[in-house]
Structure formats: structure tokens, C-alpha cells
DRENMI-129828 format. One line per 4 residues: number of its first residue (from 1); their letters; for each residue x, y negated, z negated of C-alpha. Coordinates in Angstrom, 3 decimals. Example, Ala and Ser with C-alpha at 12.3 -4.5 7.8 and 13.67 -1.06 7.14 Angstrom:
BEGIN
1	AS	12.300,4.500,-7.800; 13.670,1.060,-7.140
***
This chain:
BEGIN
1	MSRI	150.432,-190.654,-174.134; 146.673,-189.982,-173.646; 145.179,-186.754,-174.273; 143.975,-184.333,-171.576
5	NFDL	140.614,-183.321,-172.978; 139.005,-180.422,-171.080; 139.118,-176.761,-171.131; 139.047,-173.834,-168.420
9	SDLR	135.059,-173.928,-168.442; 135.572,-177.545,-167.041; 137.757,-176.174,-164.178; 135.782,-173.269,-163.491
13	AFIA	132.528,-175.612,-163.128; 134.770,-178.142,-160.597; 135.798,-175.099,-158.683; 132.312,-173.778,-158.232
17	VADH	130.918,-177.047,-157.382; 133.578,-177.773,-154.684; 133.184,-174.280,-153.297; 129.358,-174.740,-153.157
21	ASFS	129.530,-178.227,-152.098; 126.410,-178.189,-154.289; 125.415,-178.808,-157.841; 122.433,-176.528,-157.839
25	LASV	123.925,-173.752,-156.086; 127.132,-174.117,-158.433; 124.659,-173.870,-161.446; 123.166,-170.865,-160.389
29	ELHL	126.526,-169.026,-160.023; 127.553,-170.284,-163.596; 124.305,-169.626,-165.289; 124.078,-173.226,-166.391
33	SQSA	121.430,-175.931,-166.134; 122.331,-179.007,-163.798; 122.625,-181.328,-166.690; 125.066,-179.069,-168.347
37	LSRR	126.994,-178.594,-165.250; 127.000,-182.574,-164.520; 128.090,-183.244,-168.023; 131.398,-180.813,-167.614
41	IERL	132.138,-182.500,-164.342; 131.871,-186.105,-165.854; 133.969,-184.925,-168.920; 136.753,-183.490,-166.479
45	ETSL	136.805,-186.633,-164.523; 136.738,-189.070,-167.669; 139.595,-187.156,-168.994; 141.855,-187.356,-165.916
49	GVRL	140.586,-191.035,-165.244; 139.685,-190.251,-161.390; 136.665,-189.209,-159.392; 136.865,-185.767,-158.085
53	FERT	133.370,-185.907,-155.905; 131.542,-188.302,-153.687; 128.032,-187.759,-154.587; 125.041,-188.934,-152.194
57	TRKV	121.468,-187.911,-152.081; 122.359,-185.429,-149.034; 125.843,-183.916,-150.209; 128.628,-183.385,-152.599
61	ALTP	132.201,-184.116,-151.224; 135.533,-184.022,-152.588; 137.627,-187.065,-152.939; 141.136,-186.933,-151.609
65	VGRE	142.021,-186.803,-155.069; 139.635,-184.049,-155.838; 140.995,-181.942,-152.965; 144.740,-181.936,-154.459
69	FMRK	143.255,-181.080,-157.686; 141.116,-178.363,-156.322; 144.468,-176.962,-155.087; 146.337,-176.980,-158.073
73	SREL	143.113,-176.058,-160.434; 142.754,-172.687,-158.384; 146.491,-171.901,-158.738; 146.290,-172.313,-162.477
77	LVGL	143.213,-170.059,-162.966; 144.154,-167.479,-160.505; 147.789,-167.419,-162.249; 146.046,-167.055,-165.743
81	EESL	143.611,-164.365,-164.761; 146.163,-162.568,-162.988; 148.436,-162.554,-166.247; 145.290,-161.461,-168.315
85	MGMR	144.123,-158.526,-166.050; 147.495,-157.064,-166.084; 147.309,-156.512,-169.991; 144.982,-153.644,-170.740
89	DVAE	143.845,-154.800,-174.252; 142.653,-158.233,-172.726; 141.286,-156.771,-169.546; 138.946,-154.600,-171.797
93	KMRG	137.635,-157.847,-173.310; 137.612,-159.928,-169.822; 134.336,-161.403,-168.896; 132.828,-162.648,-165.826
97	EVSI	131.121,-161.826,-162.553; 131.954,-160.429,-159.218; 129.285,-160.632,-156.264; 129.464,-158.176,-153.271
101	SCVP	127.381,-158.016,-150.196; 126.843,-154.769,-148.543; 124.741,-153.035,-145.919; 122.759,-150.144,-147.555
105	SAVR	123.967,-147.458,-145.664; 127.315,-148.300,-146.623; 126.779,-148.554,-150.325; 126.636,-144.801,-150.965
109	YFLP	129.603,-143.887,-149.090; 132.207,-146.751,-150.131; 130.816,-147.922,-153.753; 130.079,-145.277,-156.617
113	DVLQ	133.448,-144.311,-157.167; 134.894,-147.558,-157.003; 132.764,-149.025,-159.284; 132.922,-146.619,-161.883
117	DYHH	136.677,-146.747,-162.030; 136.426,-150.700,-161.882; 133.777,-150.666,-164.790; 136.197,-148.368,-166.723
121	QYPN	139.027,-150.897,-166.466; 136.900,-154.029,-166.868; 133.725,-153.052,-168.784; 132.811,-156.515,-169.595
125	ILVR	132.838,-157.904,-166.003; 129.187,-157.961,-164.232; 129.315,-156.466,-160.660; 126.265,-157.675,-158.551
129	VIDE	125.754,-155.976,-155.433; 123.620,-157.646,-152.709; 122.469,-154.847,-150.671; 120.658,-156.397,-147.371
133	GANE	120.834,-156.048,-143.663; 124.034,-157.174,-141.859; 122.753,-160.788,-141.003; 122.214,-161.316,-144.334
137	VLAA	125.154,-159.790,-145.869; 127.291,-162.201,-143.435; 125.359,-165.227,-144.455; 125.806,-164.412,-148.061
141	VARS	129.598,-164.367,-147.616; 129.573,-167.383,-145.530; 127.424,-169.660,-148.175; 129.617,-168.051,-151.143
145	EADF	126.621,-166.371,-152.615; 128.905,-163.117,-152.568; 132.835,-163.086,-153.102; 132.958,-160.614,-150.347
149	GLNY	131.209,-158.024,-148.461; 131.152,-154.754,-146.613; 129.721,-155.292,-143.242; 129.922,-153.993,-139.314
153	IGTQ	129.242,-157.447,-138.126; 131.480,-160.814,-138.611; 134.517,-160.004,-136.163; 133.445,-162.812,-133.751
157	EPDV	132.931,-165.416,-136.777; 135.700,-168.001,-136.789; 135.214,-168.678,-140.507; 135.205,-165.200,-141.599
161	DFQA	138.180,-162.718,-142.053; 137.306,-158.832,-140.972; 139.580,-156.128,-142.225; 138.212,-152.972,-140.591
165	IFKE	138.367,-149.904,-142.789; 136.073,-147.364,-141.351; 134.707,-146.386,-137.774; 131.379,-144.164,-137.425
169	DFVM	129.454,-142.887,-134.417; 125.792,-143.108,-134.053; 124.000,-139.879,-134.311; 120.538,-138.427,-133.789
173	ACRN	118.889,-137.787,-136.886; 116.085,-135.013,-136.876; 114.585,-132.521,-138.870; 116.064,-128.761,-139.103
177	DHPL	113.000,-127.589,-137.274; 113.382,-129.946,-134.325; 113.988,-128.295,-130.773; 117.297,-130.345,-130.623
181	AKRK	118.452,-129.552,-134.252; 120.864,-126.692,-133.198; 122.409,-128.512,-130.296; 126.039,-129.423,-130.689
185	KVSW	125.267,-133.063,-128.787; 122.479,-134.848,-127.291; 122.762,-137.242,-124.685; 120.551,-140.533,-124.861
189	AELG	118.456,-139.599,-121.957; 117.166,-136.728,-123.977; 115.744,-138.426,-126.458; 113.126,-140.240,-124.260
193	EYEY	111.238,-136.431,-124.117; 110.542,-136.745,-127.911; 108.977,-139.215,-130.577; 111.470,-141.665,-131.042
197	MTVT	111.721,-144.446,-133.720; 114.174,-147.390,-134.255; 114.982,-150.294,-136.214; 113.345,-153.994,-135.319
201	RDSG	115.577,-156.238,-132.921; 116.339,-158.410,-136.202; 118.719,-155.536,-137.059; 122.429,-155.617,-136.455
205	NRML	122.144,-151.791,-135.761; 119.556,-152.397,-133.221; 121.829,-155.176,-131.713; 124.688,-153.020,-131.233
209	LDQA	122.523,-150.096,-129.617; 120.743,-152.514,-127.260; 124.218,-153.978,-126.217; 125.650,-150.822,-125.536
213	LTAS	122.668,-149.258,-123.753; 122.329,-152.427,-121.346; 123.735,-150.656,-118.540; 121.979,-147.147,-119.069
217	PVRP	119.562,-146.203,-116.396; 117.514,-143.968,-119.183; 116.585,-145.706,-122.405; 114.251,-143.899,-125.042
221	RWFC	110.938,-145.546,-125.453; 110.049,-145.896,-129.350; 106.657,-145.744,-130.853; 107.623,-146.955,-134.393
225	EVRH	110.068,-149.445,-135.389; 111.068,-150.472,-139.042; 113.301,-153.042,-140.617; 115.836,-150.745,-142.663
229	VLTL	117.692,-147.833,-141.306; 117.186,-145.738,-144.594; 113.633,-146.297,-144.051; 113.921,-144.675,-140.700
233	VSLV	115.780,-141.708,-142.046; 112.799,-141.385,-144.506; 110.299,-141.277,-141.808; 112.502,-138.542,-139.839
237	EAGL	112.424,-136.670,-142.841; 108.874,-136.799,-143.291; 108.430,-135.376,-139.744; 107.176,-138.309,-137.809
241	GIAA	110.045,-138.092,-135.065; 113.846,-138.501,-134.338; 115.720,-141.733,-134.364; 119.465,-142.774,-133.830
245	VPRL	121.335,-143.891,-136.766; 124.864,-144.513,-137.949; 126.439,-141.522,-139.570; 126.697,-143.055,-143.030
249	AMPQ	123.053,-143.356,-143.045; 122.288,-139.461,-143.196; 122.823,-137.475,-146.290; 125.722,-135.029,-147.032
253	EGHP	125.953,-131.669,-145.317; 123.622,-129.219,-146.725; 120.661,-131.352,-146.890; 117.453,-129.084,-147.051
257	LLVS	115.646,-130.862,-144.266; 117.766,-133.471,-142.395; 120.240,-132.668,-139.669; 122.762,-134.935,-137.800
261	VPLV	123.483,-134.382,-133.996; 126.437,-136.402,-131.982; 125.199,-138.598,-129.485; 126.867,-139.065,-125.947
265	EPVI	126.419,-140.555,-122.486; 127.398,-143.088,-124.314; 128.949,-142.395,-127.254; 128.352,-145.587,-129.475
269	SRTI	130.058,-146.355,-132.757; 130.142,-149.492,-135.303; 133.209,-150.616,-137.506; 132.459,-151.256,-141.031
273	GLIR	134.994,-153.875,-142.440; 135.497,-155.814,-145.530; 134.463,-159.529,-144.784; 135.620,-162.901,-146.802
277	QRGR	135.532,-166.470,-146.263; 138.849,-167.165,-144.264; 141.375,-169.268,-146.148; 139.376,-168.915,-149.367
281	QLSP	141.187,-167.434,-152.262; 139.326,-164.398,-154.226; 139.316,-164.674,-157.926; 141.627,-162.130,-159.598
285	AAQR	138.499,-159.979,-160.504; 137.225,-160.267,-156.944; 140.240,-159.530,-155.393; 141.124,-156.446,-157.557
289	LYDM	137.711,-154.760,-156.695; 138.550,-155.548,-153.039; 141.816,-154.028,-153.067; 140.397,-150.910,-154.786
293	IFAK	137.804,-150.618,-152.059; 140.492,-150.619,-149.481; 142.780,-148.391,-151.384; 139.745,-145.894,-151.826
297	RQAA	139.329,-145.802,-147.987; 142.965,-145.689,-147.120; 143.472,-142.614,-149.517; 140.463,-141.066,-147.760
301	KSRP	142.047,-141.486,-144.321; 145.503,-139.985,-145.586; 144.064,-136.747,-146.652; 143.237,-135.362,-143.410
305	RAAK	146.689,-136.158,-142.099; 148.146,-134.539,-145.101; 146.125,-131.280,-144.870; 147.125,-131.128,-141.174
309	AAAA	150.806,-131.332,-141.924; 150.636,-128.803,-144.747; 148.950,-126.529,-142.282; 151.616,-126.911,-139.738
313	KKA	154.136,-126.405,-141.954; 152.729,-122.995,-143.163; 152.719,-122.286,-139.772
***
């Protein structure tokens, strides 16, 4: 019987090339030179005695045998890693990398506590956060540059699975010395009376606002536009004017200068969700982080319900 002469690193190299359909992108993910990556694939093909990839100058594609071996390889690695992650001593020694793409306004709300817990459990797993705009976050997941993402667009993409976890309204951001700061709510029509700023048309937030206000007879005119929502909040804090931003983009209550006022007529909201490639199985390390983010949000939603139930019981 011939001896199978390859190891897990060869399997990981094979899966990376298959996922990216590219030796260059796979080499970046694995932190290998393309020549070293090619040697791993050649060793695997030689050991199996089959050709796993069809290579041309334009693309890399799996052969029929390669597609079947891909399924079995992924099952093998997932089963092994799941077993290892369940063992505390081994989990603390596990190495690897997880990439998550996330819109900046959601980073502060969703990630700090989860990343702290995740790092405590798996201290040697590197977490790479790609904090970009909504379109870039979606593209990073679609191109396999990120394992999964946190975004408010992607529900219409056929190749993306969108798991909704949080819905938030847009609010008016202003300083506490602004004439509208003490209002309980402000209509969109009223914003036109003041210095108004916004994000560019390339922004996913701007797209949502423009679509929602298409039928509105009065739309605020802006005198300044920027690329990112957090930059917009900084300009509001500096006293340049007011802006409409997602609630998550605003600081916690008690900020010395900034105030959030609900926007109405119409109320415009966005839904944050976990996004991933449809049909692609996450690595156990990525799946664990995905599940921890989802569980944190579910726990946050259950706390107000529990508090209401306790209050009703006392009454």
C-alpha cells in the first residue's frame, strides 16, 4: 500500500486556494510565498496521485476530483478543530486567524466585550478587524477577505446570508447648546433651517436616507459632506452644524457636548446583521466568534424583557 505523504498544512493550503480561486490571494491569507504555496499543492497532488486544480493564465478552478476532495477535506478539518476547541488546554494553545469586516459605527457597540472574552479563551488566535464602509465590508465578505462581517446592507445579495441582530433609528446629532437640543423629536423638514451636514453618496447610510426621503416634499440641503459617519459626528461636536446619523454612531448618554434627538416624519431605520457567504462553512474559530457576537446581542435583547417581567410581577 502506498503511503499518503501530506499534512494538515497542505490541506489548509488546498482549501485556501479553492476558496479564493487564486494562488496569490491564498498566499496572502496563509502568509506564504506563492512558490511555497505551490509546493504544498504539488506535494498534495503527488501524494494523492490526482490533479486537484485546472490552472490557466486567467484562473484556477477545481477539477471534479478536486471538488469532491474539497468537501472531504473541509469536513476533516472542521471536525478536528471543533474537537480541539472543546479542550481547554488545547484551546489556549491554538493558533490561527479570524477576519471580521465591520462598519465603524457598529464596532464600538458589538465587538469590545466579545473580543475580550474571545481573546481570553483563545489567546493565540489573531483577530483581524476590517473597519470600512458598508460597501467595502460587503465586498470583503464576498471576496473571502473576511470570514464574516457586521453590516446593514447585504439582504438583497443572493450569495450572502444576512442574520439580522439589531435595528436602530437615525437621529439628529447636535451640540447641547443648539436650539433643537432639548426637543423630544425633530422632523426632517425642520433640519433645513439649520447648517446641515451629511455623508457622500458613496456611503451606504446616504443611500438609505436618499431612498427613504425620495417622496419627502422637504429635504435638508447640506453645506458639507464627508466620507464617514464618525467624521460627521466629530464635525458636529466641533460646532459646524447638525447631521442625521445612526444611533450607534453617537456616544453613550452623558457626553459633555453631543446630544441625540429622534428624527420623525419619516422615522428612518437600518438593520445591522451578521453577513457571511451563503453555503460556505466557517472555520470553527470563525464560527465561535460569530456565535459569541450573536449570543451577546440575544442576551442584550432579553434583559429589557426580563426587567419588564420582574416589574410586572412586583406590581
